C-alpha positions in Angstrom: 105.4 96.3 145.7 103.9 97.8 142.8 100.6 97.5 144.3 101.6 99.4 148.1 101.5 102.5 145.7 98.3 103.8 144.2 99.8 104.5 140.8 98.1 103.4 137.5 99.7 101.6 135.4 98.9 101.0 131.7 100.3 98.1 129.7 99.7 96.5 126.4 99.9 92.3 126.3 99.8 90.7 122.9 97.3 88.2 122.2 99.1 85.4 122.6 100.4 86.7 125.9 96.9 87.4 127.6 96.6 84.6 129.4 100.0 84.6 131.1 99.3 88.6 131.9 95.8 87.4 133.5 97.4 84.8 136.2 100.6 87.6 136.5 98.1 90.3 137.9 95.9 87.9 139.6 92.6 89.8 139.1 93.7 93.1 139.1 94.2 94.2 135.5 91.2 96.1 134.1 90.8 94.6 130.2 90.5 97.4 127.7 89.2 97.5 124.1 91.8 98.5 121.6 89.9 101.4 120.5 91.8 104.7 121.4 88.2 106.0 123.4 88.2 102.8 125.6 92.1 103.7 126.8 90.8 107.7 127.0 87.8 106.3 129.2 90.8 104.1 131.4 92.6 107.1 131.8 90.0 109.1 133.1 89.0 106.9 135.7 92.3 106.2 136.9 93.6 109.6 137.3 90.8 112.1 137.9 91.5 115.8 137.5 91.8 117.1 141.1 90.4 120.7 141.8 
């Protein structure tokens, strides 16, 4: 049901759960580097500012 709404979701996943998370999201996940800049860049892409 979550995919019915265009709301981006950011989730942190432990290294030992990455494979299971990938199976659960069925290719809908964007994998980010663990650096703050990667997260900020994702936020800007996922939630663009509307003028």
